[in-house]
All heavy atoms as TSV, in Angstrom:
chain	resi	resn	atom	element	x	y	z
A	1	MET	N	N	45.828	71.518	215.608
A	1	MET	CA	C	46.830	72.572	215.520
A	1	MET	C	C	47.978	72.166	214.626
A	1	MET	O	O	48.616	71.086	214.925
A	1	MET	CB	C	47.218	73.007	216.924
A	1	MET	CG	C	48.309	74.069	216.905
A	1	MET	SD	S	48.685	74.499	218.585
A	1	MET	CE	C	49.738	75.915	218.271
A	2	GLU	N	N	48.388	72.848	213.662
A	2	GLU	CA	C	49.465	72.505	212.755
A	2	GLU	C	C	50.748	72.853	213.413
A	2	GLU	O	O	50.836	73.771	214.255
A	2	GLU	CB	C	49.360	73.292	211.496
A	2	GLU	CG	C	49.443	74.780	211.612
A	2	GLU	CD	C	49.346	75.443	210.231
A	2	GLU	OE1	O	48.213	75.330	209.671
A	2	GLU	OE2	O	50.256	76.052	209.838
A	3	PRO	N	N	51.830	72.119	213.152
A	3	PRO	CA	C	53.158	72.432	213.652
A	3	PRO	C	C	53.627	73.784	213.322
A	3	PRO	O	O	53.438	74.182	212.124
A	3	PRO	CB	C	54.058	71.333	213.181
A	3	PRO	CG	C	53.138	70.246	212.654
A	3	PRO	CD	C	51.836	70.943	212.288
A	4	LYS	N	N	54.330	74.494	214.213
A	4	LYS	CA	C	54.893	75.770	213.919
A	4	LYS	C	C	56.233	75.975	214.567
A	4	LYS	O	O	56.484	75.234	215.497
A	4	LYS	CB	C	53.969	76.969	214.388
A	4	LYS	CG	C	52.655	76.982	213.723
A	4	LYS	CD	C	51.789	78.142	214.221
A	4	LYS	CE	C	50.475	78.166	213.497
A	4	LYS	NZ	N	49.631	79.363	213.908
A	5	ASP	N	N	57.071	76.809	213.991
A	5	ASP	CA	C	58.353	77.115	214.610
A	5	ASP	C	C	58.326	78.558	215.062
A	5	ASP	O	O	57.758	79.508	214.419
A	5	ASP	CB	C	59.447	76.946	213.534
A	5	ASP	CG	C	59.636	75.473	213.101
A	5	ASP	OD1	O	59.317	74.588	213.913
A	5	ASP	OD2	O	60.174	75.240	212.041
A	6	TYR	N	N	58.932	78.783	216.254
A	6	TYR	CA	C	59.017	80.063	216.888
A	6	TYR	C	C	60.458	80.390	217.274
A	6	TYR	O	O	61.313	79.530	217.438
A	6	TYR	CB	C	58.133	79.985	218.144
A	6	TYR	CG	C	56.652	79.850	217.983
A	6	TYR	CD1	C	56.101	78.574	218.021
A	6	TYR	CD2	C	55.860	80.897	217.709
A	6	TYR	CE1	C	54.748	78.368	217.837
A	6	TYR	CE2	C	54.540	80.713	217.472
A	6	TYR	CZ	C	53.934	79.477	217.603
A	6	TYR	OH	O	52.624	79.259	217.430
A	7	THR	N	N	60.656	81.693	217.578
A	7	THR	CA	C	61.887	82.192	218.099
A	7	THR	C	C	61.527	83.012	219.356
A	7	THR	O	O	60.608	83.801	219.302
A	7	THR	CB	C	62.589	83.073	217.073
A	7	THR	OG1	O	62.923	82.268	215.934
A	7	THR	CG2	C	63.987	83.630	217.759
A	8	VAL	N	N	62.304	82.791	220.441
A	8	VAL	CA	C	61.998	83.513	221.755
A	8	VAL	C	C	62.626	84.913	221.494
A	8	VAL	O	O	63.827	85.089	221.198
A	8	VAL	CB	C	62.674	82.863	222.843
A	8	VAL	CG1	C	62.476	83.690	224.178
A	8	VAL	CG2	C	62.184	81.434	223.123
A	9	VAL	N	N	61.742	85.895	221.570
A	9	VAL	CA	C	62.215	87.269	221.279
A	9	VAL	C	C	62.376	88.189	222.595
A	9	VAL	O	O	63.078	89.157	222.569
A	9	VAL	CB	C	61.289	88.046	220.324
A	9	VAL	CG1	C	61.415	87.389	218.918
A	9	VAL	CG2	C	59.844	88.004	220.831
A	10	LYS	N	N	61.638	87.721	223.651
A	10	LYS	CA	C	61.765	88.511	224.900
A	10	LYS	C	C	61.325	87.574	226.060
A	10	LYS	O	O	60.465	86.745	225.902
A	10	LYS	CB	C	60.843	89.711	224.798
A	10	LYS	CG	C	60.809	90.627	225.999
A	10	LYS	CD	C	60.168	91.977	225.743
A	10	LYS	CE	C	58.745	91.830	225.367
A	10	LYS	NZ	N	58.061	93.157	225.398
A	11	ILE	N	N	61.984	87.810	227.194
A	11	ILE	CA	C	61.622	87.109	228.445
A	11	ILE	C	C	61.411	88.141	229.479
A	11	ILE	O	O	62.247	88.988	229.677
A	11	ILE	CB	C	62.696	86.084	228.928
A	11	ILE	CG1	C	62.828	85.020	227.846
A	11	ILE	CG2	C	62.418	85.592	230.248
A	11	ILE	CD1	C	64.034	83.999	228.178
A	12	GLU	N	N	60.180	88.162	230.145
A	12	GLU	CA	C	59.880	89.015	231.164
A	12	GLU	C	C	59.451	88.268	232.434
A	12	GLU	O	O	58.357	87.608	232.387
A	12	GLU	CB	C	58.716	90.038	230.799
A	12	GLU	CG	C	59.224	91.044	229.761
A	12	GLU	CD	C	58.168	92.091	229.502
A	12	GLU	OE1	O	57.026	91.903	229.998
A	12	GLU	OE2	O	58.442	93.006	228.785
A	13	GLY	N	N	60.211	88.141	233.451
A	13	GLY	CA	C	59.854	87.376	234.610
A	13	GLY	C	C	59.702	85.884	234.324
A	13	GLY	O	O	60.673	85.262	233.801
A	14	GLU	N	N	58.567	85.357	234.493
A	14	GLU	CA	C	58.269	83.951	234.299
A	14	GLU	C	C	57.669	83.709	232.925
A	14	GLU	O	O	57.144	82.579	232.717
A	14	GLU	CB	C	57.378	83.427	235.346
A	14	GLU	CG	C	57.939	83.497	236.761
A	14	GLU	CD	C	59.230	82.581	236.898
A	14	GLU	OE1	O	59.199	81.433	236.292
A	14	GLU	OE2	O	60.253	82.996	237.434
A	15	TYR	N	N	57.665	84.657	232.017
A	15	TYR	CA	C	56.969	84.513	230.752
A	15	TYR	C	C	57.938	84.840	229.565
A	15	TYR	O	O	58.859	85.587	229.660
A	15	TYR	CB	C	55.773	85.392	230.657
A	15	TYR	CG	C	54.735	85.049	231.640
A	15	TYR	CD1	C	54.733	85.612	232.998
A	15	TYR	CD2	C	53.780	84.075	231.423
A	15	TYR	CE1	C	53.805	85.248	233.944
A	15	TYR	CE2	C	52.849	83.695	232.366
A	15	TYR	CZ	C	52.833	84.258	233.618
A	15	TYR	OH	O	51.896	83.911	234.524
A	16	ALA	N	N	57.664	84.144	228.424
A	16	ALA	CA	C	58.473	84.346	227.194
A	16	ALA	C	C	57.514	84.787	226.103
A	16	ALA	O	O	56.368	84.447	226.021
A	16	ALA	CB	C	59.149	83.084	226.861
A	17	TYR	N	N	58.001	85.666	225.278
A	17	TYR	CA	C	57.359	86.131	224.045
A	17	TYR	C	C	57.937	85.284	222.926
A	17	TYR	O	O	59.128	85.427	222.647
A	17	TYR	CB	C	57.474	87.591	223.753
A	17	TYR	CG	C	56.706	88.412	224.791
A	17	TYR	CD1	C	57.251	88.813	225.962
A	17	TYR	CD2	C	55.470	88.903	224.424
A	17	TYR	CE1	C	56.566	89.632	226.899
A	17	TYR	CE2	C	54.793	89.661	225.345
A	17	TYR	CZ	C	55.377	90.047	226.573
A	17	TYR	OH	O	54.632	90.761	227.480
A	18	LEU	N	N	57.055	84.635	222.083
A	18	LEU	CA	C	57.552	83.777	220.994
A	18	LEU	C	C	57.030	84.455	219.751
A	18	LEU	O	O	55.826	84.779	219.676
A	18	LEU	CB	C	57.006	82.360	221.119
A	18	LEU	CG	C	57.253	81.590	222.381
A	18	LEU	CD1	C	56.643	80.194	222.306
A	18	LEU	CD2	C	58.692	81.571	222.711
A	19	ARG	N	N	57.860	84.524	218.685
A	19	ARG	CA	C	57.487	85.095	217.384
A	19	ARG	C	C	57.550	83.924	216.442
A	19	ARG	O	O	58.602	83.268	216.266
A	19	ARG	CB	C	58.427	86.183	217.015
A	19	ARG	CG	C	58.044	86.769	215.700
A	19	ARG	CD	C	58.785	88.096	215.418
A	19	ARG	NE	N	58.327	89.003	216.465
A	19	ARG	CZ	C	59.098	90.033	216.910
A	19	ARG	NH1	N	60.249	90.301	216.399
A	19	ARG	NH2	N	58.599	90.870	217.880
A	20	GLU	N	N	56.400	83.736	215.744
A	20	GLU	CA	C	56.388	82.593	214.709
A	20	GLU	C	C	57.350	83.023	213.662
A	20	GLU	O	O	57.465	84.217	213.153
A	20	GLU	CB	C	54.958	82.586	214.153
A	20	GLU	CG	C	54.844	81.454	213.180
A	20	GLU	CD	C	53.325	81.272	212.679
A	20	GLU	OE1	O	52.482	81.817	213.229
A	20	GLU	OE2	O	53.236	80.524	211.639
A	21	ASP	N	N	58.135	82.080	213.186
A	21	ASP	CA	C	59.155	82.214	212.155
A	21	ASP	C	C	58.495	82.672	210.889
A	21	ASP	O	O	57.435	82.161	210.471
A	21	ASP	CB	C	60.014	80.952	211.924
A	21	ASP	CG	C	60.852	80.682	213.107
A	21	ASP	OD1	O	61.025	81.493	214.003
A	21	ASP	OD2	O	61.536	79.595	213.033
A	22	GLY	N	N	59.010	83.655	210.222
A	22	GLY	CA	C	58.392	84.142	208.967
A	22	GLY	C	C	57.394	85.293	209.098
A	22	GLY	O	O	56.833	85.699	208.116
A	23	THR	N	N	57.194	85.777	210.361
A	23	THR	CA	C	56.236	86.795	210.586
A	23	THR	C	C	57.000	88.087	211.068
A	23	THR	O	O	58.151	87.919	211.498
A	23	THR	CB	C	55.128	86.510	211.586
A	23	THR	OG1	O	55.745	86.208	212.817
A	23	THR	CG2	C	54.397	85.213	211.120
A	24	ASN	N	N	56.360	89.211	211.099
A	24	ASN	CA	C	57.000	90.439	211.499
A	24	ASN	C	C	56.776	90.816	212.951
A	24	ASN	O	O	57.099	91.824	213.404
A	24	ASN	CB	C	56.539	91.571	210.554
A	24	ASN	CG	C	55.117	91.846	210.653
A	24	ASN	OD1	O	54.387	91.195	211.341
A	24	ASN	ND2	N	54.627	92.770	209.863
A	25	GLY	N	N	56.053	89.915	213.677
A	25	GLY	CA	C	55.866	90.164	215.122
A	25	GLY	C	C	54.559	90.808	215.503
A	25	GLY	O	O	54.358	91.242	216.587
A	26	ASP	N	N	53.600	90.792	214.546
A	26	ASP	CA	C	52.277	91.398	214.880
A	26	ASP	C	C	51.506	90.547	215.929
A	26	ASP	O	O	50.669	91.106	216.579
A	26	ASP	CB	C	51.374	91.523	213.591
A	26	ASP	CG	C	51.928	92.551	212.624
A	26	ASP	OD1	O	52.664	93.475	213.108
A	26	ASP	OD2	O	51.620	92.506	211.480
A	27	CYS	N	N	51.782	89.318	215.916
A	27	CYS	CA	C	51.060	88.394	216.825
A	27	CYS	C	C	51.989	87.503	217.687
A	27	CYS	O	O	51.925	86.266	217.594
A	27	CYS	CB	C	50.072	87.472	216.007
A	27	CYS	SG	S	48.860	88.343	215.065
A	28	ASP	N	N	52.814	88.138	218.494
A	28	ASP	CA	C	53.713	87.314	219.303
A	28	ASP	C	C	52.844	86.547	220.370
A	28	ASP	O	O	51.803	87.058	220.788
A	28	ASP	CB	C	54.673	88.236	220.111
A	28	ASP	CG	C	55.746	88.807	219.178
A	28	ASP	OD1	O	55.905	88.376	218.023
A	28	ASP	OD2	O	56.492	89.743	219.678
A	29	VAL	N	N	53.384	85.309	220.678
A	29	VAL	CA	C	52.717	84.464	221.614
A	29	VAL	C	C	53.331	84.658	223.024
A	29	VAL	O	O	54.589	84.698	223.066
A	29	VAL	CB	C	52.886	82.967	221.145
A	29	VAL	CG1	C	52.246	82.036	222.148
A	29	VAL	CG2	C	52.257	82.785	219.753
A	30	PHE	N	N	52.610	84.804	224.027
A	30	PHE	CA	C	52.999	85.017	225.373
A	30	PHE	C	C	52.733	83.717	226.132
A	30	PHE	O	O	51.613	83.239	226.226
A	30	PHE	CB	C	52.072	86.139	225.920
A	30	PHE	CG	C	52.438	86.541	227.356
A	30	PHE	CD1	C	53.595	87.198	227.554
A	30	PHE	CD2	C	51.599	86.431	228.374
A	30	PHE	CE1	C	53.938	87.718	228.874
A	30	PHE	CE2	C	51.798	86.845	229.593
A	30	PHE	CZ	C	53.037	87.486	229.841
A	31	ILE	N	N	53.789	83.091	226.653
A	31	ILE	CA	C	53.647	81.793	227.279
A	31	ILE	C	C	54.612	81.650	228.543
A	31	ILE	O	O	55.641	82.166	228.619
A	31	ILE	CB	C	53.954	80.624	226.287
A	31	ILE	CG1	C	53.656	79.264	226.818
A	31	ILE	CG2	C	55.465	80.702	225.759
A	31	ILE	CD1	C	53.593	78.242	225.788
A	32	ALA	N	N	54.056	80.849	229.474
A	32	ALA	CA	C	54.898	80.661	230.755
A	32	ALA	C	C	56.117	79.892	230.446
A	32	ALA	O	O	56.113	78.858	229.692
A	32	ALA	CB	C	53.977	79.955	231.777
A	33	LEU	N	N	57.204	80.282	231.069
A	33	LEU	CA	C	58.477	79.553	230.840
A	33	LEU	C	C	58.367	78.092	231.363
A	33	LEU	O	O	59.062	77.252	230.848
A	33	LEU	CB	C	59.634	80.250	231.580
A	33	LEU	CG	C	60.209	81.508	230.892
A	33	LEU	CD1	C	61.120	82.279	231.860
A	33	LEU	CD2	C	60.842	81.214	229.626
A	34	ALA	N	N	57.604	77.823	232.307
A	34	ALA	CA	C	57.368	76.479	232.893
A	34	ALA	C	C	56.914	75.524	231.798
A	34	ALA	O	O	57.095	74.288	231.929
A	34	ALA	CB	C	56.470	76.480	234.089
A	35	LEU	N	N	56.240	76.027	230.761
A	35	LEU	CA	C	55.760	75.145	229.716
A	35	LEU	C	C	56.815	74.910	228.570
A	35	LEU	O	O	56.557	74.116	227.652
A	35	LEU	CB	C	54.428	75.753	229.179
A	35	LEU	CG	C	53.343	75.857	230.030
A	35	LEU	CD1	C	52.218	76.664	229.375
A	35	LEU	CD2	C	52.797	74.576	230.614
A	36	LEU	N	N	57.927	75.565	228.639
A	36	LEU	CA	C	58.936	75.412	227.631
A	36	LEU	C	C	60.090	74.584	228.123
A	36	LEU	O	O	60.299	74.374	229.393
A	36	LEU	CB	C	59.476	76.903	227.263
A	36	LEU	CG	C	58.449	77.799	226.764
A	36	LEU	CD1	C	59.111	79.132	226.537
A	36	LEU	CD2	C	57.802	77.313	225.453
A	37	PRO	N	N	60.903	74.019	227.217
A	37	PRO	CA	C	62.049	73.158	227.730
A	37	PRO	C	C	63.055	73.977	228.548
A	37	PRO	O	O	63.201	75.158	228.303
A	37	PRO	CB	C	62.666	72.673	226.357
A	37	PRO	CG	C	61.643	73.004	225.288
A	37	PRO	CD	C	60.795	74.067	225.822
A	38	LEU	N	N	63.753	73.263	229.350
A	38	LEU	CA	C	64.837	73.891	230.115
A	38	LEU	C	C	65.893	74.451	229.184
A	38	LEU	O	O	66.174	73.810	228.116
A	38	LEU	CB	C	65.518	72.889	231.026
A	38	LEU	CG	C	64.640	72.394	232.216
A	38	LEU	CD1	C	65.418	71.336	233.007
A	38	LEU	CD2	C	64.271	73.580	233.113
A	39	GLY	N	N	66.523	75.522	229.490
A	39	GLY	CA	C	67.557	76.115	228.703
A	39	GLY	C	C	67.130	77.087	227.651
A	39	GLY	O	O	67.928	77.639	226.931
A	40	VAL	N	N	65.805	77.423	227.721
A	40	VAL	CA	C	65.298	78.419	226.747
A	40	VAL	C	C	65.797	79.810	227.084
A	40	VAL	O	O	65.814	80.221	228.307
A	40	VAL	CB	C	63.779	78.424	226.713
A	40	VAL	CG1	C	63.188	79.566	225.979
A	40	VAL	CG2	C	63.268	77.070	226.099
A	41	ASP	N	N	66.261	80.584	226.151
A	41	ASP	CA	C	66.715	81.922	226.374
A	41	ASP	C	C	66.314	82.780	225.098
A	41	ASP	O	O	65.906	82.208	224.110
A	41	ASP	CB	C	68.263	81.924	226.544
A	41	ASP	CG	C	68.708	83.154	227.266
A	41	ASP	OD1	O	67.948	84.130	227.569
A	41	ASP	OD2	O	69.927	83.267	227.534
A	42	ILE	N	N	66.577	84.035	225.105
A	42	ILE	CA	C	66.369	84.880	223.963
A	42	ILE	C	C	67.110	84.401	222.846
A	42	ILE	O	O	68.311	84.148	222.875
A	42	ILE	CB	C	66.689	86.354	224.338
A	42	ILE	CG1	C	65.761	86.918	225.404
A	42	ILE	CG2	C	66.524	87.232	223.057
A	42	ILE	CD1	C	66.076	88.206	225.942
A	43	GLY	N	N	66.442	84.228	221.677
A	43	GLY	CA	C	67.063	83.754	220.461
A	43	GLY	C	C	66.908	82.297	220.252
A	43	GLY	O	O	67.204	81.792	219.162
A	44	THR	N	N	66.421	81.548	221.253
A	44	THR	CA	C	66.226	80.125	221.082
A	44	THR	C	C	65.088	79.846	220.095
A	44	THR	O	O	64.020	80.475	220.132
A	44	THR	CB	C	65.827	79.498	222.434
A	44	THR	OG1	O	66.938	79.688	223.426
A	44	THR	CG2	C	65.667	77.952	222.381
A	45	ARG	N	N	65.371	78.838	219.183
A	45	ARG	CA	C	64.334	78.528	218.229
A	45	ARG	C	C	63.600	77.271	218.762
A	45	ARG	O	O	64.184	76.333	219.321
A	45	ARG	CB	C	64.888	78.218	216.886
A	45	ARG	CG	C	65.424	79.508	216.289
A	45	ARG	CD	C	65.741	79.459	214.795
A	45	ARG	NE	N	64.603	79.129	214.033
A	45	ARG	CZ	C	64.522	78.083	213.173
A	45	ARG	NH1	N	65.468	77.286	213.044
A	45	ARG	NH2	N	63.450	77.890	212.464
A	46	LEU	N	N	62.220	77.294	218.696
A	46	LEU	CA	C	61.344	76.229	219.257
A	46	LEU	C	C	60.440	75.690	218.162
A	46	LEU	O	O	59.982	76.369	217.221
A	46	LEU	CB	C	60.534	76.730	220.354
A	46	LEU	CG	C	61.259	77.254	221.532
A	46	LEU	CD1	C	60.327	78.000	222.499
A	46	LEU	CD2	C	61.901	76.122	222.344
A	47	HIS	N	N	60.177	74.378	218.220
A	47	HIS	CA	C	59.214	73.741	217.374
A	47	HIS	C	C	58.015	73.395	218.285
A	47	HIS	O	O	58.140	72.785	219.295
A	47	HIS	CB	C	59.767	72.511	216.669
A	47	HIS	CG	C	58.786	71.782	215.819
A	47	HIS	ND1	N	58.443	72.224	214.570
A	47	HIS	CD2	C	58.121	70.679	216.047
A	47	HIS	CE1	C	57.567	71.398	214.091
A	47	HIS	NE2	N	57.383	70.418	214.943
A	48	CYS	N	N	56.827	73.725	217.812
A	48	CYS	CA	C	55.594	73.410	218.608
A	48	CYS	C	C	54.662	72.487	217.784
A	48	CYS	O	O	54.355	72.879	216.663
A	48	CYS	CB	C	54.873	74.727	218.970
A	48	CYS	SG	S	53.296	74.392	219.828
A	49	GLU	N	N	54.316	71.429	218.419
A	49	GLU	CA	C	53.431	70.494	217.814
A	49	GLU	C	C	52.589	69.886	218.906
A	49	GLU	O	O	53.075	69.357	219.940
A	49	GLU	CB	C	54.173	69.346	217.029
A	49	GLU	CG	C	53.280	68.528	216.177
A	49	GLU	CD	C	54.094	67.655	215.255
A	49	GLU	OE1	O	55.332	67.790	215.094
A	49	GLU	OE2	O	53.492	66.776	214.557
A	50	MET	N	N	51.293	69.945	218.754
A	50	MET	CA	C	50.290	69.454	219.715
A	50	MET	C	C	50.621	70.060	221.182
A	50	MET	O	O	50.657	69.377	222.188
A	50	MET	CB	C	50.392	67.962	219.840
A	50	MET	CG	C	50.027	67.235	218.514
A	50	MET	SD	S	48.312	67.477	218.043
A	50	MET	CE	C	47.513	66.453	219.239
A	51	PHE	N	N	50.946	71.371	221.194
A	51	PHE	CA	C	51.190	72.148	222.395
A	51	PHE	C	C	52.377	71.662	223.163
A	51	PHE	O	O	52.529	71.858	224.375
A	51	PHE	CB	C	50.008	72.153	223.268
A	51	PHE	CG	C	48.828	72.829	222.737
A	51	PHE	CD1	C	47.706	72.165	222.151
A	51	PHE	CD2	C	48.795	74.184	222.573
A	51	PHE	CE1	C	46.662	72.737	221.641
A	51	PHE	CE2	C	47.734	74.884	221.927
A	51	PHE	CZ	C	46.680	74.052	221.486
A	52	GLU	N	N	53.359	70.952	222.371
A	52	GLU	CA	C	54.569	70.487	223.010
A	52	GLU	C	C	55.680	71.194	222.358
A	52	GLU	O	O	55.773	71.121	221.115
A	52	GLU	CB	C	54.751	68.993	222.931
A	52	GLU	CG	C	55.966	68.451	223.577
A	52	GLU	CD	C	56.035	66.939	223.515
A	52	GLU	OE1	O	54.950	66.300	223.561
A	52	GLU	OE2	O	57.088	66.390	223.443
A	53	TYR	N	N	56.577	71.885	223.102
A	53	TYR	CA	C	57.646	72.674	222.552
A	53	TYR	C	C	58.973	71.922	222.657
A	53	TYR	O	O	59.286	71.337	223.727
A	53	TYR	CB	C	57.773	74.060	223.296
A	53	TYR	CG	C	56.520	74.836	223.063
A	53	TYR	CD1	C	55.429	74.773	223.848
A	53	TYR	CD2	C	56.629	75.855	222.078
A	53	TYR	CE1	C	54.320	75.644	223.696
A	53	TYR	CE2	C	55.510	76.709	221.824
A	53	TYR	CZ	C	54.422	76.551	222.627
A	53	TYR	OH	O	53.269	77.368	222.436
A	54	THR	N	N	59.792	71.930	221.554
A	54	THR	CA	C	61.092	71.323	221.650
A	54	THR	C	C	62.045	72.310	221.041
A	54	THR	O	O	61.670	73.107	220.125
A	54	THR	CB	C	61.042	69.976	220.759
A	54	THR	OG1	O	60.628	70.232	219.518
A	54	THR	CG2	C	60.288	68.907	221.470
A	55	ILE	N	N	63.320	72.294	221.489
A	55	ILE	CA	C	64.268	73.186	220.958
A	55	ILE	C	C	64.829	72.651	219.657
A	55	ILE	O	O	65.093	71.460	219.534
A	55	ILE	CB	C	65.451	73.371	221.972
A	55	ILE	CG1	C	65.007	74.050	223.201
A	55	ILE	CG2	C	66.621	74.130	221.363
A	55	ILE	CD1	C	65.996	74.138	224.353
A	56	ILE	N	N	64.940	73.497	218.639
A	56	ILE	CA	C	65.449	73.151	217.344
A	56	ILE	C	C	66.940	73.192	217.347
A	56	ILE	O	O	67.536	74.193	217.768
A	56	ILE	CB	C	64.835	74.043	216.174
A	56	ILE	CG1	C	63.334	73.936	216.157
A	56	ILE	CG2	C	65.482	73.742	214.952
A	56	ILE	CD1	C	62.724	74.923	215.165
């Protein structure tokens, strides 16, 4: 899996919707907040590499 950057666009309950940077939102990623770093909120930018997310 190649490294990608995302932006958190929506949070619903225990899940976050991530939009890949540079896309228009056709394929938002739905992921559990427990798999993301602490402090993630709407607008947070994330870097994903080998299924590990870090805040940019």
